C-alpha positions as a Markdown table, in Angstrom:
| # | Residue | x | y | z |
|---|---|---|---|---|
| 1 | Met | 76.1 | -68.5 | 36.3 |
| 2 | Ile | 73.7 | -65.8 | 35.1 |
| 3 | Thr | 73.8 | -65.2 | 31.4 |
| 4 | Val | 72.6 | -61.8 | 30.0 |
| 5 | His | 71.5 | -62.1 | 26.4 |
| 6 | Tyr | 72.7 | -58.6 | 25.6 |
| 7 | Leu | 71.6 | -56.5 | 22.6 |
| 8 | Asn | 73.7 | -53.4 | 22.0 |
| 9 | Asn | 72.1 | -50.0 | 22.7 |
| 10 | Ser | 69.2 | -51.5 | 24.5 |
| 11 | Arg | 67.5 | -52.0 | 27.9 |
| 12 | Ala | 70.0 | -54.8 | 28.5 |
| 13 | Gln | 72.5 | -52.2 | 29.7 |
| 14 | Arg | 70.4 | -51.6 | 32.8 |
| 15 | Ile | 70.6 | -55.3 | 33.6 |
| 16 | Leu | 74.4 | -55.1 | 33.6 |
| 17 | Phe | 74.1 | -52.1 | 35.9 |
| 18 | Met | 71.9 | -54.0 | 38.2 |
| 19 | Leu | 74.2 | -57.0 | 38.3 |
| 20 | Glu | 77.2 | -54.8 | 39.0 |
| 21 | Glu | 75.3 | -53.0 | 41.8 |
| 22 | Ile | 74.5 | -56.3 | 43.6 |
| 23 | Gly | 77.9 | -57.9 | 42.8 |
| 24 | Ala | 76.5 | -61.0 | 41.1 |
| 25 | Glu | 78.6 | -63.0 | 38.7 |
| 26 | Tyr | 77.4 | -63.1 | 35.1 |
| 27 | Glu | 78.5 | -63.5 | 31.5 |
| 28 | Thr | 77.1 | -61.8 | 28.4 |
| 29 | Asn | 75.9 | -63.4 | 25.2 |
| 30 | Val | 76.1 | -60.5 | 22.8 |
| 31 | Phe | 73.7 | -59.8 | 19.9 |
| 32 | Lys | 74.2 | -56.9 | 17.4 |
| 33 | Arg | 71.4 | -55.0 | 15.9 |
| 34 | Val | 70.7 | -55.5 | 12.2 |
| 35 | Asn | 69.2 | -52.4 | 10.5 |
| 36 | Gly | 68.4 | -51.1 | 14.0 |
| 37 | Leu | 66.5 | -54.2 | 15.1 |
| 38 | Ala | 67.3 | -57.2 | 17.1 |
| 39 | Pro | 68.6 | -60.1 | 15.0 |
| 40 | Ala | 66.3 | -63.1 | 14.4 |
| 41 | Ser | 68.8 | -65.3 | 16.4 |
| 42 | Leu | 67.5 | -63.8 | 19.6 |
| 43 | Lys | 64.3 | -65.8 | 19.1 |
| 44 | Lys | 66.3 | -68.9 | 19.9 |
| 45 | Val | 66.6 | -67.5 | 23.5 |
| 46 | His | 63.0 | -66.2 | 23.8 |
| 47 | Pro | 60.1 | -66.5 | 21.3 |
| 48 | Leu | 59.7 | -62.7 | 21.1 |
| 49 | Gly | 63.3 | -62.2 | 20.1 |
| 50 | Lys | 63.7 | -59.1 | 22.4 |
| 51 | Ser | 66.4 | -58.1 | 24.8 |
| 52 | Pro | 67.1 | -58.1 | 27.7 |
| 53 | Val | 66.7 | -61.8 | 28.5 |
| 54 | Ile | 68.6 | -63.7 | 31.2 |
| 55 | Thr | 69.0 | -67.3 | 31.9 |
| 56 | Asp | 69.8 | -68.5 | 35.4 |
| 57 | Asp | 69.8 | -72.0 | 36.8 |
| 58 | Gly | 68.1 | -73.2 | 33.7 |
| 59 | Val | 65.3 | -70.6 | 33.9 |
| 60 | Thr | 64.8 | -68.0 | 31.2 |
| 61 | Ile | 63.4 | -64.6 | 32.2 |
| 62 | Ala | 62.4 | -61.7 | 29.9 |
| 63 | Glu | 61.2 | -58.2 | 30.5 |
| 64 | Ser | 63.4 | -55.6 | 32.3 |
| 65 | Gly | 61.1 | -55.2 | 35.3 |
| 66 | Ala | 60.7 | -58.9 | 35.8 |
| 67 | Ile | 64.5 | -59.5 | 35.5 |
| 68 | Val | 65.4 | -56.6 | 37.9 |
| 69 | Glu | 62.8 | -57.9 | 40.5 |
| 70 | Tyr | 64.1 | -61.4 | 40.1 |
| 71 | Leu | 67.7 | -60.4 | 40.6 |
| 72 | Ala | 66.9 | -58.2 | 43.6 |
| 73 | Ala | 64.9 | -61.0 | 45.3 |
| 74 | Lys | 67.5 | -63.7 | 44.7 |
| 75 | Tyr | 70.8 | -61.9 | 44.8 |
| 76 | Gly | 70.4 | -58.3 | 46.0 |
| 77 | Pro | 67.7 | -57.7 | 48.6 |
| 78 | Gln | 69.4 | -54.5 | 49.5 |
| 79 | Met | 68.1 | -53.1 | 46.2 |
| 80 | Met | 64.5 | -53.6 | 47.3 |
| 81 | Val | 62.2 | -51.5 | 49.5 |
| 82 | Glu | 60.3 | -54.0 | 51.7 |
| 83 | Gly | 57.5 | -53.6 | 54.2 |
| 84 | Glu | 53.7 | -54.1 | 54.5 |
| 85 | Pro | 51.8 | -53.9 | 51.2 |
| 86 | Gly | 50.2 | -50.5 | 52.1 |
| 87 | Asp | 53.4 | -48.9 | 53.4 |
| 88 | Pro | 53.9 | -45.6 | 51.5 |
| 89 | Ala | 57.6 | -46.4 | 50.9 |
| 90 | Val | 56.7 | -49.8 | 49.4 |
| 91 | Leu | 54.0 | -48.2 | 47.2 |
| 92 | Asn | 56.4 | -45.5 | 46.0 |
| 93 | Tyr | 59.0 | -48.1 | 45.2 |
| 94 | Arg | 56.6 | -50.3 | 43.2 |
| 95 | Tyr | 55.1 | -47.3 | 41.4 |
| 96 | Trp | 58.4 | -46.1 | 40.0 |
| 97 | Met | 59.4 | -49.7 | 39.2 |
| 98 | His | 56.4 | -50.0 | 36.8 |
| 99 | Tyr | 56.2 | -46.3 | 35.8 |
| 100 | Ala | 59.4 | -46.5 | 33.8 |
| 101 | Glu | 58.1 | -49.0 | 31.2 |
| 102 | Gly | 54.4 | -48.6 | 31.7 |
| 103 | Ser | 54.0 | -44.8 | 31.3 |
| 104 | Leu | 57.3 | -43.1 | 30.2 |
| 105 | Met | 58.9 | -45.5 | 27.7 |
| 106 | Pro | 55.9 | -45.9 | 25.4 |
| 107 | Leu | 55.9 | -42.1 | 24.9 |
| 108 | Leu | 59.6 | -42.1 | 24.2 |
| 109 | Val | 59.4 | -44.9 | 21.7 |
| 110 | Met | 56.5 | -43.2 | 20.0 |
| 111 | Lys | 58.5 | -40.0 | 19.7 |
| 112 | Leu | 61.5 | -41.9 | 18.3 |
| 113 | Leu | 59.2 | -43.5 | 15.6 |
| 114 | Phe | 57.7 | -40.1 | 14.6 |
| 115 | Asp | 61.1 | -38.5 | 14.5 |
| 116 | Gln | 62.2 | -41.3 | 12.1 |
| 117 | Ile | 59.1 | -40.7 | 10.0 |
| 118 | Lys | 59.8 | -36.9 | 9.9 |
| 119 | Asn | 63.4 | -37.5 | 8.8 |
| 120 | Ala | 62.8 | -40.5 | 6.5 |
| 121 | Lys | 63.9 | -40.3 | 2.8 |
| 122 | Val | 60.7 | -40.3 | 0.8 |
| 123 | Pro | 59.6 | -38.8 | -2.5 |
| 124 | Phe | 59.4 | -35.0 | -2.3 |
| 125 | Phe | 55.7 | -34.8 | -2.8 |
| 126 | Ile | 55.1 | -37.1 | 0.2 |
| 127 | Lys | 57.4 | -35.4 | 2.6 |
| 128 | Pro | 55.2 | -32.4 | 3.4 |
| 129 | Val | 52.3 | -34.8 | 4.2 |
| 130 | Ala | 54.5 | -36.9 | 6.5 |
| 131 | Lys | 55.8 | -33.8 | 8.2 |
| 132 | Gly | 52.3 | -32.4 | 8.6 |
| 133 | Ile | 51.1 | -35.6 | 10.2 |
| 134 | Val | 54.0 | -35.7 | 12.6 |
| 135 | Lys | 53.5 | -32.1 | 13.6 |
| 136 | Gln | 49.8 | -32.7 | 14.3 |
| 137 | Val | 50.6 | -35.7 | 16.5 |
| 138 | Met | 53.4 | -33.9 | 18.3 |
| 139 | Asp | 51.4 | -30.6 | 18.9 |
| 140 | Arg | 48.1 | -32.2 | 19.9 |
| 141 | Tyr | 49.1 | -35.2 | 21.9 |
| 142 | Leu | 52.6 | -36.5 | 22.1 |
| 143 | Gly | 54.5 | -33.3 | 22.9 |
| 144 | Pro | 52.1 | -32.1 | 25.7 |
| 145 | Thr | 51.8 | -35.6 | 27.2 |
| 146 | Leu | 55.5 | -36.2 | 27.2 |
| 147 | Asn | 56.2 | -32.8 | 28.7 |
| 148 | Ser | 53.7 | -33.4 | 31.4 |
| 149 | Gln | 55.3 | -36.7 | 32.3 |
| 150 | Leu | 58.8 | -35.2 | 32.4 |
| 151 | Ala | 57.6 | -32.3 | 34.5 |
| 152 | Phe | 56.2 | -34.9 | 36.9 |
| 153 | Val | 59.5 | -36.7 | 37.1 |
| 154 | Glu | 61.5 | -33.4 | 37.3 |
| 155 | Asp | 59.3 | -32.3 | 40.3 |
| 156 | His | 60.0 | -35.6 | 42.1 |
| 157 | Leu | 63.7 | -35.2 | 41.6 |
| 158 | Ser | 63.6 | -31.7 | 43.0 |
| 159 | Ser | 63.1 | -33.2 | 46.5 |
| 160 | His | 64.3 | -36.8 | 46.2 |
| 161 | Lys | 67.8 | -38.1 | 45.3 |
| 162 | Tyr | 66.3 | -41.5 | 44.2 |
| 163 | Phe | 63.0 | -42.9 | 43.0 |
| 164 | Gly | 62.1 | -45.8 | 45.2 |
| 165 | Gly | 63.6 | -44.9 | 48.5 |
| 166 | Asp | 66.3 | -42.9 | 50.3 |
| 167 | Ser | 69.2 | -44.8 | 48.7 |
| 168 | Met | 69.9 | -46.4 | 45.3 |
| 169 | Asn | 67.5 | -49.3 | 44.6 |
| 170 | Ala | 66.0 | -51.3 | 41.8 |
| 171 | Ala | 63.5 | -48.6 | 40.8 |
| 172 | Asp | 66.4 | -46.4 | 39.9 |
| 173 | Val | 67.8 | -49.1 | 37.7 |
| 174 | Gln | 64.4 | -49.1 | 35.9 |
| 175 | Met | 64.1 | -45.3 | 35.7 |
| 176 | Leu | 67.6 | -44.6 | 34.5 |
| 177 | Phe | 67.2 | -46.0 | 31.0 |
| 178 | Pro | 64.4 | -43.8 | 29.8 |
| 179 | Leu | 65.9 | -40.7 | 31.5 |
| 180 | Glu | 69.2 | -41.3 | 29.8 |
| 181 | Gly | 67.4 | -41.0 | 26.5 |
| 182 | Ile | 66.0 | -37.6 | 27.6 |
| 183 | Ala | 69.2 | -36.3 | 29.1 |
| 184 | Val | 71.1 | -36.5 | 25.7 |
| 185 | Gln | 68.4 | -34.5 | 23.8 |
| 186 | Ala | 69.0 | -30.8 | 23.4 |
| 187 | Asp | 65.2 | -30.2 | 23.3 |
| 188 | Tyr | 64.8 | -31.6 | 26.8 |
| 189 | Lys | 68.0 | -31.4 | 28.8 |
| 190 | Asn | 68.0 | -27.6 | 29.3 |
| 191 | Ser | 64.4 | -27.8 | 30.5 |
| 192 | Tyr | 64.8 | -30.6 | 33.0 |
| 193 | Pro | 68.0 | -30.0 | 35.0 |
| 194 | Asn | 67.1 | -32.3 | 37.8 |
| 195 | Ile | 66.7 | -35.2 | 35.4 |
| 196 | Val | 70.1 | -34.4 | 33.8 |
| 197 | Glu | 71.7 | -34.2 | 37.3 |
| 198 | Tyr | 70.2 | -37.5 | 38.3 |
| 199 | Val | 71.4 | -39.3 | 35.1 |
| 200 | Thr | 74.9 | -37.8 | 35.5 |
| 201 | Arg | 75.1 | -38.8 | 39.1 |
| 202 | Leu | 74.0 | -42.4 | 38.5 |
| 203 | Gln | 76.3 | -42.8 | 35.5 |
| 204 | Ala | 79.2 | -41.8 | 37.7 |
| 205 | Arg | 78.6 | -44.7 | 40.1 |
| 206 | Pro | 81.4 | -47.3 | 40.0 |
| 207 | Ala | 78.9 | -50.1 | 39.2 |
| 208 | Tyr | 77.6 | -48.2 | 36.2 |
| 209 | Gln | 81.1 | -47.6 | 34.9 |
| 210 | Arg | 81.9 | -51.3 | 35.3 |
| 211 | Ala | 78.7 | -52.2 | 33.4 |
| 212 | Leu | 79.8 | -49.9 | 30.6 |
| 213 | Ala | 83.1 | -51.7 | 30.4 |
| 214 | Ala | 81.3 | -55.1 | 30.4 |
| 215 | Gly | 78.9 | -54.2 | 27.5 |
| 216 | Glu | 79.1 | -52.8 | 24.0 |
| 217 | Pro | 79.5 | -49.1 | 23.2 |
| 218 | Tyr | 76.4 | -47.4 | 24.6 |
| 219 | Arg | 75.0 | -44.3 | 22.9 |
| 220 | Phe | 73.4 | -42.9 | 26.1 |
| 221 | Ala | 76.6 | -42.9 | 28.1 |
| 222 | Gln | 77.8 | -39.6 | 26.8 |
| 223 | Arg | 76.4 | -36.1 | 27.2 |
| 224 | Glu | 76.1 | -34.0 | 24.1 |
């Protein structure tokens, strides 16, 4: 039996989605955030104390991409795009599998942190300094870089229904999580209609709905 060590409002939701898509049996070991962070008890499962983590046949596997690839190879080969190493379809599949966490998510996490700094409760004489620093970072680097990345994704979705192939696959499981975070933000959703359509379409899949029912309340499941 596969056990998903599941942290609420986290990448662990994509693992439930993957498992529902491939029809694998699993159970959840739920952890709740404490002050927005994973509880220390998760370190008993994996030394870094992060989620998602799964255990299967006595093996512990961490990192979303590694988990998704493991599940696809062992239980759901239909979610993989296979072929020769240099096959364009295979390269495209692998690119989006790794792009989600390698290029897009770091920018989104950085934006989240700077938004928290901007809105943090601090003494009044410090607040203008904090806001000024955030504005400089957003204007000079983070804002333009993130917009460039999202325009790239938006352009791909203008001519493709999925990321790694012609049908739903593991790369889509990886890409959905960061794009869900974009689709609920008013600053972005009106500018990137293809991203919003993609998220809405995948969230309507029966497997996604089953994954929602199996997990904890998930903040990205609803449109604003």
